[in-house]
N, C-alpha and C positions, 0 to 999 in steps of 0.2 A: 571388560562384558557388563550389561544390564542386568541387573539382579530381581528376578520377578517371584512373586508370592502368588499363595492361593489368593483369589482373589475374586471378590462379585462377578456373575458374569452378566450384568444390568446392561440395556443396551443405553449409550449415549442421546441425550436429549434430542430430536428432530430439528431441522434448520430452523423451523417457522415457530420454537416454541423458545419464549424470551427468557434468559438466565435472573434470576436475581441477586443481588451483592451476598447471600450466602452460598450460592451456588457458586460463584469467581473468586471465593476465598479456599485455600490449602487447607483441607479437613484433615487435621494428625489424627491421628489411632495411637495413643498411650507412646511410645517408644518410637514410633513409623516416623520418619522425617521425610523433607521433601530430597534428602541425599542420597534417603534408601530406595526411591519411588523411581521406578519407571518413567524416562520423558512423559509420554503420552498419560498419565495418570496427576500431573502435576498441576495444580491449580484446576481441577475436578474433582467434589466432592464424590465421599466415597460410594453414593450410590448409582454413579454412572461408571464406576470402576469396571473394565474390562479386562481380563487375563492377557487378552492378545492385541498385539498395537492395531488401529484404525489402519484401514487399508491407505487412509488420507495423508495420514502421517508418517509411512514408512517410505524406505528409503532418502530419508531427509538429509542435505546438507550438514555436517559438525556443526557451521552455525546454528543454524536451523536446531537442531538438539542440544546445541547450550541454550537457547533463549527458551525453550520449553520446557526444558529443567528447571527453569529459575522462579519460582514465585513468583507474582507480581509485586508482594510487597515490599522484595529485595532488589525489584528492577529501576534505574533510576532513570527517569525522563533526556533527553540531550535538550538542555538550553542554547539560547540564542546564540552564545558564545560560539557554541561548538557547532552546531549546524551553519554559522557563516565559517568556522575551521575548515568544515568538512568538504563544505563547496567552493573555496576556496580554493584546495588544495586537490580539488578532482577526487576524494578518497568516497564515494560514496558508498562503497562496501561496507562504508561504519553505520549506514545507516540500519535500525532496525527497528522489529515493532516491540508493542508490549507483549511479552508471553501470552497471556490469554486469548488477545487480540489477533497474535501470529496464529495461534492455533481454529479462530473461529475463520480469519484469511484462508488457510489451506482447507479447511472442511466446504468452507465454501466454494473455492475453486472449483473442488471435484466435484460438487451436487453442480456448478455450470457448465463444465466441459460433460458431464454427465445426459443434462437435460436438453444443451446448446451443440452440441457436438465440439466447441468448443470457444473459447472466453472472449477470443476475436469478435465470433458473432452475438454474442449476447451485448460485449460492448457497443458497437456499430448496431443494432437492431435495439436495446433497451435501453443503454445511456444519450450515445450518442445523435438516434435517430436519424441514421444515415442510409437507410435498407435495411438487406440482409444479410451483407458481406462483405467485407474486402474489395471483391470485384466491384459494385457498386458504389465505391468511391471512386471519385474523381475531380481534383482540383478544378473550379473554374478560371484560376492564375496564375500567375508565378507566387511564391513561396510569399506570404503576410498582405498578397495582393486586396484580397476581398474577404469582408467579415463570416463571409458563409461558409468561410474554409476551412473556418477555427471554430470550435468550441471551448469554453473552459467550465468545470465540473471541478467539484470535492474529488480530491484524491478518497476513494469509498474503502480505505484499510489504510488508513495514514502511519508515518512512522513513530517511534516512540518518544517525539518532541514535545516541550513543554507545551501545556495547553492553550496559554493565550498564540500559539506558532497556526496559520491557518496552512494548511497543506491543498497547492491545487492543482489541476493538472490541465495541461491546454492541448488539446488534440487537431490535429492538423490533417486536413486531405491532403495537402500534399507531403514531398518528404523531405529530410532534412537533410544534407551533403555529409557523410561520414567518410573518412580517409580511410580506408582499411588496412593502414601499417601500424595505426595507432588505435582504432576501433573509440575513434573520438571524432569530435564533430570540425568539420574544416575549419579554416579561419574567417571565412565567410560565412557559413554557417550561423558559429558563432557570434557575428558583426549583426549581421541579419536579425536573431536570436535579441540579443543583448538590446539594439534600437526597437522590440514591438514591446519587450518588456518596460522599457522609457514611455513610450508614448502609452500604454495602455494601463500598468500600475502604479509608474512611480507621480500621477497625476495626483494621483489622490494619497499615494502613501508613500514616505519618503524613502528615497533609494539606500539608505543606509539600515533600513527597514525589508527589501525585497534580495531573496535570493533564488537564483534558478537554476538550473539542472538538469541534463541528460542523462540518461542511466545506459551505460554504457550495453552493448547487444547481449553480451553475457547476463548483464541483471535484469534485462526486461522480462516483467511478467508479462505486456500481451507485445509480440514484437511484430505483431503485422498490422499495427496499424501507429505512425508515426504524433510520439510525444513528448513533450519534456514538462519536468516540475516548476513550481513555484511555490517556494512558503513568502508569508507576512506574517513579520511579527507587529502584532498587536493591530491590528489595522482596523478601520472605523468598519463594522461589520454589514452597517447599510451600503457601503461600497461591494460588498463582498456579497451581498443577495444582488445586487445590480448583474456585475457581472459573470456572476453565476446563474442568472434568470431564476434565481432563486430555487436553487438544485441543494439537495438533500442527500447525504452519500451513503452509501447505506450499511454502514457500521452502525447509525444510527436510525436504521428503518428494521431493523431483522432483531 
């Protein structure tokens, strides 16, 4: 059971407030360490501590609680070899975010749901420019036939991988067929994605520096819109600017 102490009830900074380097570091108080702190206080300065867990951090999975309980300076980013091994074995659940970035992600998702009713509506309207909701998304043609049915942008809240790995998301207006028995792509859908990745990314980035994966249904944070992930190792950033149309991820804007 998590232990609580008599803590300051100062509210957490609002979403539009930028955190300083000092804010993102774990502030120790005499003999107080991250191991004795409730998970919602780790990586947070004492001035922002609250006696109770914020709503957006309640009812988290054991995996998220373990991550949130880790001070950023003890977190080890996943390198390219690990990324390749995770994707080649389809163990996508092994990806995780930097602890403080996971906290920001969860807080922002709660903010989005409150303002836009759903994360799907926010993504469709604000990030993809495809209308006001999923009901307006209609593909012009079959999978990967028309460029207008596809949008490539940054992952707004990338996984905690090495900083020379660029994490993109390919959003599509068309569906990518899943096998209900395996919760994974059908062989045909997998072949279609591989062909698209080869034609789109591997013309400018060597194939050994490109991986792609599609989250299982149980792992999707935005299940209402079809998408898959692409990671590029040390790509030409001018190429990245071209294919994302100059996109800037939310994590860099807040």
